[in-house]
C-alpha positions in Angstrom: 2.1 -3.1 21.2 4.4 -0.1 20.9 5.6 1.4 17.6 9.4 1.8 17.2 9.4 5.6 16.6 12.8 5.6 15.0 12.0 2.9 12.5 8.7 4.5 11.5 10.5 7.8 11.1 13.1 6.3 8.8 10.5 4.4 6.8 8.4 7.5 6.4 11.4 9.6 5.3 12.2 7.0 2.7 8.6 7.0 1.4 8.6 10.8 1.2 11.9 10.6 -0.8 10.2 8.3 -3.3 7.2 10.6 -3.5 9.5 13.7 -3.9 11.4 12.0 -6.8 8.1 11.1 -8.6 6.7 14.6 -8.1 9.9 16.1 -9.6 9.6 13.8 -12.7 6.1 15.1 -13.2 7.2 18.7 -12.8 9.8 18.2 -15.5 7.5 16.2 -17.8 4.3 18.3 -17.3 5.2 21.7 -15.9 2.0 23.5 -16.9 -0.3 20.8 -15.5 1.7 20.5 -12.3 1.7 24.3 -11.8 -2.1 24.3 -12.1 -2.5 21.3 -9.8 -0.2 22.7 -7.2 -2.1 26.0 -7.3 -5.3 24.2 -6.8 -3.9 22.3 -3.9 -3.1 25.5 -2.0 -5.9 27.7 -3.3 -3.6 29.9 -5.3 -3.1 30.9 -9.0 0.5 29.9 -9.7 0.1 30.0 -13.5 0.1 33.7 -13.9 2.5 34.9 -11.3 5.0 32.1 -10.8 7.1 29.5 -12.6 8.9 26.3 -11.7 12.5 26.4 -10.9 13.8 22.8 -10.7 17.5 22.2 -10.8 19.7 19.5 -9.2 20.7 21.5 -6.1 17.1 22.5 -5.5 16.0 18.9 -6.0 18.4 17.6 -3.4 17.6 20.4 -0.9 13.9 19.8 -1.3 14.5 16.0 -1.0 16.4 16.4 2.3 13.9 18.8 3.7 11.0 16.5 2.9 12.8 13.5 4.4 13.5 15.4 7.6 10.0 16.8 7.9 8.4 13.4 7.2 10.7 11.5 9.6 10.2 14.0 12.4 6.4 13.9 11.8 6.4 10.1 11.8 8.5 10.0 15.0 6.2 12.5 16.7 3.1 10.5 15.8 4.7 7.2 17.0 5.8 8.9 20.2 2.3 10.3 20.9 0.8 6.9 20.0 3.1 5.1 22.4 2.4 7.6 25.1 -1.4 6.9 24.7 -1.1 3.1 24.8 1.1 3.4 27.9 
């Protein structure tokens, strides 16, 4: 059975949009903890040298960027999968 690469790309993009919105809420509600956690995730110390900058234009630019990256990644995975199954 083949995967519809376009449908999985759209579904993945939608899922990442939800995750982006949830993450943004946490950044607004718990900026210090999110800065620490983000630094831990990329092995960096964000607390001393950086600060969050979250505003509406940035939220939407990041949202669109994550949707496109997620959708392309899902499409690529589905395409590779379909290629392997023939």
